[in-house]
C-alpha positions, 0 to 999 in steps of 0.5 A: 715858509713856516712863518707865513704859514703860521700867520695864515693859520692865525687868521684862519683860527680867528675866523673859525672862532668867529664862526663858532661863537656865532654858530652856537648862538653865544652871541646874537647875529644882530650884534655879531653876524656870522662870517657867512652872513658878512660874506653874502652881504659883501657879495651883494654890495660888490654886485649892487654897490652901496648908497648909489655908488659902487664899492670901488668908488667908495674904496677909491674915494677913501684911498684918495683922501688918505693918500693925499693927506699922508703924502702932504704930511710927510712931504712937509714933515721930513724937511721941517723935522730935519730943520728942527734938528739942524737949527737949535733955535727953530727946534726950541720954537717948534718943540713945545708947539708939536708937544702940545698938539701931538696928544690931541686926537685928530677927531677933536679938530673936526668942528674947526675944520668944518668952520674953517674949510667947509664940508668939502674934500679940503677939510677931510684931507687936512685932518688926515694931513695933521695926523700924518705930519705929527708922527713924521716930523719927530722921527725926521728930527731924530733921524737928523740927530742920529748922524754921527757927531764925529763926522760933524766935528771932522767937518768943523775941524776942516773949516766948514761953515754951518751951511756947508756942514748941513749940505755936505754932512748932515743932510746927506747923512739923513738921506739914503744911498749916502750915509743912511744912519738917519733913514731907519728913523725917518722910515719908522715915522713914515710907516707910523704916519701911513697907519695913522692916516688910514686909521683917521680916515673914518673920522675924516669921512664923518665930515659930510662924506657921501662916499668912502669906507668911513661913510659906509661904516657910519651910515650903516651904523646909523641904521643898525646894519651891522653886516655892512659895518663889518664889511667896511671895517674888514676892507679898511683892515685889509687895505691897511695891511696891504699898505703896511706890507708894501712899506715893509717890503720897501724898507727891507729893500732900502735898509737891507743891512738891518 
């Protein structure tokens, strides 16, 4: 019980420091509004909405975009990553391609997404998909490589074909409940992709979004409504924290031996 209490105390201490800085006038409220001002404005937005939409509508649109891109990314990245490790030729073909695209920030693709897919939801979801895919595919490949070599050699000595090795040893070794050696690496990729997908959301909603938390931040920043910017940032942070807690709880239940 002590560690959750320490975590709560650290958050409370950060809020108190924020209130102290703004309350003593060290920083202008136009640059850094006090917690009281942000809380009052949050209540106003919760009651009246923002830009003709309720706050729940903005949160719903952001969750839809981030979740769609994230799920599409991991659904494609896990089999591709497993295949990259299974077949060295495919791995040799794909490794330099992924190595080239991985350092490029997703926001750099915004102009291309607009040109290729327009300003609708497709371009936003695909931008989040690209970020999610890149992080999961490498961890999935590493998960396949973590299957013990002794099992593969034993299967080879027993006369298994390459397809039988893949279906009977390597693939079950990369999936849970059978031989979960590869699962920690895969879940690490999923957790990273979830965080990145949620972080890329603001960039994705720069593409002519009319609703969403990223829209609130960019629109409020345009008109220098700093309190509204803070509200959008805080909501994104709280939801991201909840997502991380959910994935961590799932990971602890599935990887209980760790």
